[in-house]
N, C-alpha and C positions, 0 to 999 in steps of 0.2 A: 623763855628758858632761863635757868639759873646759871650764872657765870661763876666759874672758879678761877681764882687769880692764878695767872700763868698758864692756863689750859684754855684752848679755845672750845666752843661747844661742839664743834665738828670733831675734835679729838676726844672729847669725852664719849661721844656716840660710837666711835670706831675703835675703842680701846679693847685690848685682849685682856684676859683675865689677870695675868701677872702684872701688867701695867697698872691695872686698877688697884690691885693689891698694894703695890709700891707706893701709889699716890694716897691711898688710905692711910698707910703707916706713916708717911711723910706729914700729911695733914693733921694726924693725931699728935705727932711730936710737935708740931708747930703750935697747936692748940694748947697742949700742955705748957709749953714755954710761954706763950702769951697769957695764959690764965695765972700762971705763977708771978709773972712780972706785973700784969695789969689788973688782975682780979678776974674771977669767973664770970662776973656780971658786966665787965667792960664791954663797950661796942665792938672792939676788935675781936674779944674772945667769942662773943655771940656770933659774929660773922664767920669766924673760923669754924665754930661748932655747926653752923648751918651748912657750910661747905662740906664739912665732914659727913654730915647727914646726907647730903645730896649723893656724895661718893658711895656711902653705905647702901643707900636706896637703890642706886643704880647697880651695885654689885648684887644685891639681893634680887632685883628684877631680872638681871641677866642670868645669873648662875644658880641662885638658891631655888627660885621658883621653877625653873627648868628641871632641876634635879628632883624635885617633889612631884612634878608632873610625871616624869619618866618612872619614878619609883611607884606611882600609883597605878600604872597600867598593868 
């Protein structure tokens, strides 16, 4: 399982929608700051980008795909 700095794997699986949105926005801001400071291809920027990808994928899996399934019924 992918580990997000400061967030346990158990916490990421039990998050409610608003918690996940807040984490996504926080990680996005952190990524922007790190990329400006260290460069977009720095190892830390890549790690933050991967963590953001994980959060976005989790949001999509939990909330977007469910919405599409309901809409198609």
